[in-house]
Residue, then its C-alpha position, 0 to 999 in steps of 0.5 A: m801694679e803692686w810696685m805703686a803706692w796708689t792709695w785713696p789719699t794719693a789718688a785724691f791728690f792727683g785728682v785735685i791737681a788735675a781738677l786745678l789744671i782743668t779749671f785754670t785752662v777753662l778760666a784762661v780761655r773764658f776770661p783771659e787776663t793780662p799779667r800783673h806785677g806783684v811783690l816779686g817784681i815779675e809778671t805773673t798770670r793765674g797759671d804762674r801763681l798756681f805753679i808758685t803755690l804748688l811748688g811752695s806747698a811742696f816745700i812747706n810740706l817737706a819742711w813740716l815733715g822734717i821739723v814736726g814730723a806728724h800732724q800733717p793736716y796742720a801743714m795743709l792749713v799753712c799751705l792754704l794761707y800761703a796760697a791765699a797770699v800768693f794769689r793776692w800779692v804775687 
């Protein structure tokens, strides 16, 4: 499959996403939760907050590439802060 850009960072990215999905599935089965209202004013569960975090992180990384263009590991720090905020207040 030469047409695919499977590098170690790409494989690690998808591995982390798969691990997150498995972890959140196990958490949902073992520790069911009731949806909560956050600053968005909608009911969210852990899975909803994970989706919001992943979607927002994609936009943060795209904006970082467009504005800064380099030093992508610093964008990951911004994404981690964003994720902490989403899981705390959304």
